[in-house]
VMD Tcl script that draws the C-alpha trace (Angstrom):
set ca {
  {-7.33 14.14 -9.54}
  {-7.48 14.74 -5.51}
  {-7.86 12.62 -2.39}
  {-6.93 12.29 0.92}
  {-4.31 9.79 0.35}
  {-1.23 9.99 2.62}
  {1.92 8.63 1.40}
  {5.65 8.65 2.06}
  {5.84 11.20 -0.73}
  {3.86 13.82 1.38}
  {6.92 14.14 3.43}
  {9.20 14.23 0.89}
  {10.00 17.91 -0.97}
  {11.07 18.07 -4.62}
  {13.67 20.86 -5.15}
  {13.62 20.65 -9.15}
  {11.05 19.54 -11.81}
  {13.54 17.04 -12.86}
  {13.29 15.47 -9.36}
  {9.45 15.15 -9.48}
  {9.50 13.95 -13.07}
  {12.10 11.21 -11.80}
  {9.60 10.29 -9.20}
  {6.78 10.10 -11.60}
  {8.60 7.76 -14.18}
  {9.57 5.57 -11.20}
  {5.61 5.45 -10.30}
  {4.78 4.47 -13.84}
  {7.17 1.66 -14.05}
  {6.10 0.40 -10.77}
  {2.29 0.43 -11.74}
  {2.51 -0.93 -15.05}
  {4.80 -4.07 -14.10}
  {2.58 -4.53 -10.51}
  {0.17 -7.11 -10.68}
  {-1.95 -5.05 -8.71}
  {-3.24 -1.32 -8.43}
  {-0.78 0.53 -6.24}
  {-1.77 3.58 -4.03}
  {-2.30 6.70 -5.89}
  {0.26 9.12 -5.41}
  {-1.38 12.65 -4.89}
  {1.76 15.01 -3.85}
  {3.52 13.63 -6.77}
  {0.81 14.45 -9.31}
  {-0.07 17.77 -7.43}
  {3.77 18.86 -7.98}
  {3.43 18.01 -11.79}
  {0.15 19.86 -12.28}
  {1.78 23.11 -10.55}
  {4.66 22.52 -12.70}
  {2.81 22.32 -15.96}
  {0.52 25.30 -14.86}
  {3.67 27.39 -14.09}
  {5.34 26.67 -17.20}
  {2.07 27.35 -19.25}
  {2.05 30.73 -17.54}
  {5.40 31.67 -18.19}
  {5.18 30.84 -22.05}
  {2.06 32.99 -22.28}
  {3.59 35.91 -20.35}
  {6.86 35.75 -22.00}
  {6.37 34.60 -25.38}
  {7.02 37.91 -27.39}
  {10.25 38.64 -25.27}
  {11.93 35.18 -25.60}
  {13.74 33.98 -28.45}
  {11.68 31.53 -30.58}
  {14.40 28.56 -29.81}
  {14.01 29.02 -26.04}
  {10.01 29.17 -26.45}
  {10.09 25.83 -28.51}
  {12.15 24.15 -25.83}
  {9.96 25.01 -23.04}
  {6.86 23.82 -25.10}
  {8.82 20.47 -25.52}
  {9.39 20.41 -22.05}
  {6.00 20.90 -21.22}
  {4.65 18.34 -23.20}
  {6.96 15.79 -21.70}
  {5.70 16.54 -18.41}
  {1.98 16.27 -19.57}
  {2.61 13.21 -21.58}
  {3.96 11.37 -18.48}
  {1.29 12.44 -16.19}
  {-1.24 11.23 -18.93}
  {0.68 7.95 -18.95}
  {0.31 7.67 -15.29}
  {-3.28 8.22 -15.54}
  {-3.79 5.74 -18.53}
  {-1.81 2.81 -16.70}
  {-3.87 3.24 -13.59}
  {-7.22 3.23 -15.59}
  {-6.05 0.00 -17.56}
  {-5.72 -1.69 -14.00}
  {-8.87 -0.40 -12.71}
  {-10.74 -1.54 -15.75}
  {-8.87 -4.97 -15.50}
  {-9.84 -5.28 -11.46}
  {-12.95 -3.55 -11.82}
  {-15.19 -6.27 -9.95}
  {-12.85 -6.81 -7.28}
  {-12.31 -3.41 -6.63}
  {-15.97 -2.48 -6.45}
  {-16.57 -5.52 -4.21}
  {-13.71 -3.87 -1.85}
  {-15.16 -0.36 -2.48}
  {-18.58 -2.21 -0.61}
  {-16.61 -4.19 2.25}
  {-13.48 -1.91 2.81}
  {-14.24 1.65 1.97}
  {-11.31 3.13 3.70}
  {-8.80 0.86 1.95}
  {-9.92 1.88 -1.40}
  {-10.22 5.18 -0.56}
  {-6.72 5.31 0.27}
  {-5.90 3.45 -3.03}
  {-7.81 5.60 -5.25}
  {-8.44 9.22 -6.08}
  {-12.15 10.43 -5.77}
  {-12.08 10.85 -9.59}
  {-11.01 7.31 -9.86}
  {-13.62 5.87 -7.58}
  {-16.19 7.83 -9.68}
  {-14.71 6.38 -12.89}
  {-14.84 2.82 -11.47}
  {-18.35 3.14 -10.34}
  {-19.38 4.68 -13.58}
  {-17.36 1.68 -15.71}
  {-18.97 -1.20 -14.00}
  {-22.39 0.31 -13.93}
  {-22.10 0.89 -18.00}
  {-21.06 -2.66 -18.35}
  {-23.75 -4.02 -15.99}
  {-26.27 -1.95 -17.65}
  {-24.95 -3.29 -21.30}
  {-25.23 -6.76 -20.50}
  {-28.68 -6.47 -19.17}
  {-29.89 -5.15 -22.01}
  {-28.07 -7.30 -24.79}
  {-27.71 -10.53 -23.02}
  {-28.88 -11.09 -19.60}
  {-32.20 -9.29 -20.25}
  {-33.10 -12.03 -22.83}
  {-32.78 -14.91 -20.89}
  {-36.31 -16.33 -19.49}
  {-35.22 -17.08 -16.12}
  {-32.43 -16.22 -13.53}
  {-31.67 -12.84 -14.58}
  {-28.56 -11.81 -12.86}
  {-26.18 -8.97 -12.86}
  {-22.19 -9.05 -13.07}
  {-22.12 -7.83 -9.66}
  {-23.55 -11.18 -8.36}
  {-21.12 -13.23 -10.01}
  {-19.33 -15.37 -7.45}
  {-15.40 -14.23 -6.84}
  {-12.72 -15.82 -5.12}
  {-13.30 -14.97 -1.60}
  {-9.56 -13.32 -1.25}
  {-9.59 -9.64 0.04}
  {-7.97 -7.05 -2.90}
  {-5.01 -6.13 -0.23}
  {-4.27 -9.72 0.82}
  {-0.63 -10.43 -0.20}
  {-1.32 -14.26 -0.19}
  {-2.67 -14.21 -3.64}
  {0.56 -12.91 -5.03}
  {2.68 -15.76 -3.53}
  {3.12 -17.19 -7.12}
  {3.83 -14.06 -9.32}
  {7.25 -13.21 -9.68}
  {8.74 -9.51 -10.73}
  {11.80 -8.31 -12.03}
  {13.36 -5.65 -9.29}
  {16.02 -3.19 -9.02}
  {17.30 -1.82 -6.05}
  {17.58 1.87 -6.04}
  {19.39 1.52 -2.55}
  {20.75 -1.33 -0.51}
  {17.73 -2.90 0.81}
  {16.70 -6.08 2.43}
  {13.60 -8.06 1.66}
  {11.83 -11.38 3.23}
  {10.94 -14.07 0.99}
  {8.75 -17.09 2.17}
  {9.03 -20.35 0.82}
  {8.55 -23.87 2.11}
  {11.27 -23.68 4.35}
  {10.09 -20.57 6.00}
  {11.58 -17.04 5.66}
  {14.60 -15.78 4.12}
  {16.08 -12.36 4.34}
  {17.80 -11.38 1.21}
  {20.20 -8.38 0.91}
  {19.91 -6.43 -2.28}
  {22.75 -4.36 -3.08}
  {22.43 -0.87 -4.78}
  {21.58 -1.17 -8.65}
  {21.59 -4.55 -8.42}
  {18.55 -6.61 -10.38}
  {16.55 -9.42 -8.98}
  {13.71 -11.90 -9.96}
  {11.59 -12.13 -6.76}
  {8.27 -13.03 -5.51}
  {5.93 -10.17 -5.79}
  {5.02 -11.00 -2.11}
  {8.43 -10.15 -0.97}
  {8.52 -6.50 -2.32}
  {4.96 -5.80 -2.42}
  {5.19 -3.94 1.31}
  {8.02 -1.58 -0.28}
  {5.64 -0.70 -2.95}
  {2.40 -0.21 -1.46}
  {3.88 2.17 1.00}
  {5.57 4.36 -1.34}
  {9.28 3.56 -0.67}
  {11.69 4.81 -3.03}
  {14.02 1.38 -2.23}
  {12.96 -0.73 -5.19}
  {12.00 -0.12 -8.67}
  {10.01 -2.81 -10.97}
  {11.67 -3.06 -14.30}
}
mol new
graphics top color blue
foreach p $ca { graphics top sphere $p radius 0.5 }
foreach p [lrange $ca 0 end-1] q [lrange $ca 1 end] { graphics top cylinder $p $q radius 0.2 }
display resetview
């Protein structure tokens, strides 16, 4: 997958495969626990793809020269990286499918935002997914109605932009601070700044940590 997405990871360097693997696991956790689809992290995925290709090439090139146990360990590591990469994609696909109608509406009304949020392949998948559901419903249900034939795309949705944090004000998440961080919590009495110590865990409104997650910050981890 590829896109024109730019995140903080574009300005980070991963010196070892372990570092990029740890970052990928963080992204999987955040995406799985977040109530919304988070931004596609192209730089991390590109690093993982390069590492997988490099390890595959080494195994093919040195297969007859290395000890069988060493080859086995390399293959195990390769499977671990591939599994994590696929898990990231699967987690995002689940979010795309569960929010498909809202995402397709946003693609029509706020194209630039969605192009930053999703990769080109994800946008193509979203379009095909919604089109296939629409086609199935029209052929199996809506097409049998005598009047007022409609489409799932015409169903009225809540008139709130998909990137509006207000719709998450009643959603709470468990958060671990990866470094000392401040978050702002809105309540009936106003705004309160909360200091999160490194390695501390909290139960907070998603709206308080959302900015950190959608900007690609590595301050917080959803757990």
